[in-house]
Structure formats: structure tokens, C-alpha cells
N, C-alpha and C positions, 0 to 999 in steps of 0.2 A: 504494500500500500504506500503510495507516495508520501502520505503524511508521516509515516514512521520511517520510511527509507531515508528521508532527509536528515534524521537524527544521526544515522550511522555514516554520514559523510565525514564525520569527525572521527578521530581515533577512538576505537571502541573502549579500551580500558579507562578512558577519561570521560565516559558518558555522564556520570553524575556531576562532575565538575563543570562540564559544558552546559548541562541543563540549568545550572545555577548561575554561572558567571558569563555565559555568552548569550543569554536571553532567548533560548529556544522556546517557541510557543508550544504549550502543552496541546496534545491531540488526544481525542477520545479513542478508547479501544474499539476494535471492530471485529465482526465475524464474517468469514466468507459465506457461511450459511446464514445470512441475514434473515432469510425467510423462516428460519427455525428459532429465532430469538425475538419474538414479537414486542416485548416490552422495552427492549433497547433500540428498536427500530422506529416505533411510532406509538405514542400513548393512545392513539385512536384505535389500536388493535386490541386494547384491553377488553376482555369479555367477548370478543368476536370470534366464536367458534361454535361448532354444533355439538353441544354437550352440557353437562352440569357444571363441571369445573375442569381446569387445565393446569397441569404442572409441567414446567419446561426447565431443562438444564442444558448448559453448554460449557464446553471446555476447549481452549485453544492454546497451543504451544507454538509460538511464532519464532522462527529462526533459532532452533535449538542448538545449532552448531556455533552460534555467537553467544556463548556463555548465558544461555537461557534468557535471551533478550526480552521477550514478553510472554508471560503466561496469564491467561484470563479465564475466569470461571463465573458462571451465573446460575442462579436458581430463582424461579418465580412461580407464583400461583395466581390465577385469576378466575373469576366466576361472574355470573349474572345475579343481580339482586332484584327484589320487588317484582318478580315476573308476573304475579297475579294482579298487580295494581297498574300495570302499564298497558298501552294498546298492544294488540296481538302481535304486530310486526315490529315493535320497538324493544330495545334492550338497554339495560343500564349495567355496565361492567365496572368492577373494581378489582384491583390486584396489588400485589406486593412483589418487590424484586430486590435481590441482593447480588451485587457484582463485586468481584475482587480482581484487581489487575496489578501484577508485579512486573517491574522492569529492571533490567540490568542485574540479573541474579539476585533479586529481592532488595536492591538498594532503595528503589522507590516503590512504595506500597500504597495502592489506592483502594479504598473501600467505599462503596456506594449503597445506600439503603433507600428504596423508593416506594412510594404509594401512588398509584395511578387510578384514574377513573375515566370512563368514556360513555357517552350516550349515543346509541345507534338508532336513528330515526328511519322507520320504514317509509318508502316513497310510493309504494303501490300495494294494492290489496293482496297480491300473491306473495309478497315478501321477497321478490326477486331483486329489488334495488334498495340500497340503504345509504344514508349519509351520516357520517360520524364525526364528532368533535371530542378530543380527549386532552387530559391534562395530567401531569406527573410532577410530584414534588420529591426532591432527593436530598438526603443528608449525606455529605461527603466528608470523609476523613482521609487525609494524605499524610504519609510518614516518609521522611527521607533519612536513611541511616547510612552515613558516609564513612563509618568506621572501617569498612572493608574496601573502600574505593581507592584507586590510584589517581593522583592529580598530575596535571601537566608539568608543574614545576618540581615534581619529585623525580622526573625522568633524568637519569644521568647515563654516562657511558656504561655503567654497570647494571643498568636497569632502573626500576623505580626504587631507588635507594636514598633519594634526597628528602628534604623536609619541606612540607607544603606551607604556604602562607594563607591558605583558604581560611575564612573566618570561622567556619564551624566544622572543620575537619575533626574526625573522631567523635562527632556528636550525633545525636538523634533529635530531629526537629519535626514538628507536626503542625498541621493546620486543619481547621474544620470550617465548613460553610454550608449554606442552604442553596439549592439549585432548583430551577423551574424549567419545565419542558412542556410543549404543546404540539398538537397535530390534528390533521383533518384527513378523512378518507372517504372515498366513494367506492362501493362494491356493488356488483350486479351480475345478473344472469339473463340470458334471452329465453331460455327454455327450461330452466331448472336442472340441466345437466352440465352445461358449461359454466364458467365463472370468469370474472375479470375484475380488476381493481386498480385504482390510482390514488396515491396518497402523498402527503407532504408533512414534514415535521420540522420543528425548530427546537433544539436542545440548548440549554444555557441562555434562556431568554434574558435573565437578569444579569448576565456577564459577571460571574463572581470573581473575586480577587484571589489568586492562588499563590501569592508571594510568601515564601518562607522567611524573608528578611524584613517584613513589615512595610515594604514598598508597594508598588503597583505592578501587578503581573496579571492582567485580565485574561480570563478564559473566553475566547471568541465563540460566538454561537456556531453550532453545527446545523446547517440547513440540508435536509435530505428530501429528495423526490424519488419515489419508487412506484413500481407498478408490475402487473403480471396477470397471468390468466391460465385457465385449464381448458383444453379442447379435447373432448372424447374422440377416439379413433376406433369406433366399433364398441362392442360390449365390454371387452376386457383390456383395452389399452387406452392411454391418454397421454398427451404431451403437456408438460407444465413449464411455463417460461416466466422469467422475472428479470427485472433490471432495477438498478439503484444508482443514483448519482448523489454524492455527498460533497459538501464544501465546508471547510472550517479554516478561518484565517486565510492564508495564502495557499493552502493545500486542498487538493480535491482528489476524488477517485470515482471511477465508473466501473460497475460490475454488471455483466449481462450473461445470460445463458439459459439452458433448458435441460429438462430430464424427461425421459419416457418412463411411464409406469406400466407394469404388466401384472395383471391378475393371474398369478401363477397357479392358483387352485381352481380358477374359473367358477367361483362361488360369488354370486351377487350379494348375498346376505351376510356372509362371514368371509370377506375377501382377505387374501394375503397378497399384498401388492409389493412388487420389487421395483425400485427406482434406480435408473442409471443415466448419467448425463455429465455435463461439464459446464462450468462458468469461466469467464475470462475477465480478469481485472486489467483494464487497459494499461499498457506500458509496464506491467508488473508481473503477472502470474497467470498460468493456466490452472484451473481448479477442478480436477475430476471429482465426481460425487457419486456415491452409492447409498442406497437406503432401503429399508424394509418397513412395511406397515402391516400390523396384524392386531386384531382386537382393538384395544384402546391405545396401543403403543405405536410410535413412529421413531425409528432410530436412523440417524444419518451419519455418514463418515465422509470427510473430504480431506484433500491433501493439496496444499499450494505448491506448485512447481515453479520456483522463482525464475523469471526470464529477464529481470532487470539488470542494471549494472552491479547489483549486489550479489549476483549469482556466484561469483568466485568465492566470496567470503561465506555465503550461505550454503555452498555446494549444491545449489538449486533446491535446497530444502527450505521452502518458504514457511510452511506451518501445517501442523496436524490439528484437525478439528473434529470433535464428536458432539452430536446433539441428541437429545432424548426428549420426546413430548408424550405425555400421558393425558388422554382426554376421557373423563368419565362420561360414558354415553347415557342418553336419556333412557329411563326404564319404560316410559309410556310409549306404546306402539303408535298411538294416534298423534303424538306430538309432531308438529310441522317441522320439517328439516330446515335448518338455517343455512342459507347460501352465503358462504364466507370465503375469504382468501385462504389459500393453502400454501402457495409458493410465492 
């Protein structure tokens, strides 16, 4: 991802020092399987699924050959509330999310705890079209532990044997702040079998200050536009495509791709679906993806094959990513199916 690749244009062992002394703008963690991490993609996706509640988890290890550059994990749960008090095709979703992101072999540790809500307004009597607005509030805790870091002024002919003049070398410092995110989403279907969606979100609306030194180090808003759809190809196959474009500060990324799903047991009522496809992050990586969905579970695995200028250092190993989604299905046979985004 260009937003993180720019960080590694500097000497890698000096990552922590550069982040503090050279003014690198912080960038958000990201997932190649953005479609499997709904509450980090758009608050408007909260509660938008066909079921009683949804549990999602994601884990990513990016550039493992570069001293565990970035490891990111999330866990979330969301559900609909007050269903008996809302119009038949409306939903009100609430959810909670925990995210942990560690950089430079745990020198920088970021923890985020979020509460989100979204209202999904049905636009037609069949429930095929919906318009959603969502909000998310986040408490963030960041810790910088530079006791194990090597700084530029420590480098001598014998290695990192000098004495640093950095102001908080061998210290552990922390900051906390509140963050606000919002999003909007349109989702629809023409016949109840296909589906499509288009959404946009803005994270860090309030532009929090992330300075460890008491100065001004503003976190720039992350603006995301994303969309996708599902097109059935007969009874037991379908193609799922999605695209995302994000911009934060002076950095941006675009990811697009598709996967085919195959109903391998050819059972319409209790299907076992196998997914295979690939996504491409422009100027950065090819991302093969495989997944399986059975019962209430969907499991996905992807692997970034780095194609950028960092491929020599990363040995083309961009990042391993695993996703897991569990959706508690409705018990009532008569309950109307909700047409919602899936990829």
C-alpha cells in the first residue's frame, strides 16, 4: 500500500526515530480483504447483513521479512435492534469493534475501541433498495516504546554503537484521544438474486492530534469510496466484484478485483460455497484470494505478492491475511431475506 510503503523509504532500523523526528504523517491500517472487515471500512455497514447478529475477525501480517513491520488484528460484533418497532424494510444497526495495530516489531502500538450505529432506510416495498447513514465513535490509545529502537545518530562504523540524543530514547510514551467517523451507503437488487452497492466514508472527521511531544501532529481524514456487486451465473455459480479507493493526506490506494463462487455440494438450502479470485492494488501488489462459506461461517485467506519497489526488501512477501465472519441466521422461515452487500 503506498501509504505504508513511503515509510520504508527511510532506513528500516530507524523507523521509530523517523516517525518522531522527520514528521511522517500517520496512516491508518488497512486490509486487502476490505470486504470482510465491515466496521473498519464504513460505519454505514453496521447491522447490514441477513441474520440476527454478526461476528467478524481479521488478522494481517504485512511485510514479515522486514522485522514484523505491521501486524493488525480486529474483532467486532454487530446486530439489529428494535426490529419490531421499525417499518418492515428498515433496520437500525449497532456494533462494537476492537482493533490493534503494531508497527516496527511492536515499537509503536495502536489500540482502537469503537461503537458504531447505522440506520438503513428501505426505499421500496420489496426491500430491494436501501439507503444508509452510519456513525462511529472511537477511543484510541497509542504507545511508543523506543527502548529497543536504533536511532540514526547511534550508527557508527561498528554498527549502532553510539549514543543517541533523541529526547525520549529508552522511554515509553503514550497518548489517548477520541475519534469520529461517518459514512453513507446505497445497496440494491433488481430481482432479489443479484446485488450491488456504492458507499463512501470519512474517518477522523474531527482530525485528532497525535503528537507524543505535546505539539501539533494532526491525523488527516481518510476518505474512502467503495462499491461492488454479485451477479449469479446459473444456479450454482456467481461472480463477486468490488473496488475501493482511499485517500489520506498525500497518500492514496486503489484496490479492485473479483472472485467466483461455486456451490460445490449443489444444495440451494444448505450450500457450501468455494470462492477463488484475485484483487490488485495499483502500483503495489497482486492479491490472490480463496475462501469457503458453509452454514453460518465464511473464512477467507489472501496473500499480497508485492510488485512495488519494495519487493527486494520484502522478497515479494507483501502480507498474509485471514478473515472469519460468523452470521447467526434467522430461525423464522417466513422472515424476509435482507438484500445486502457481501463483497
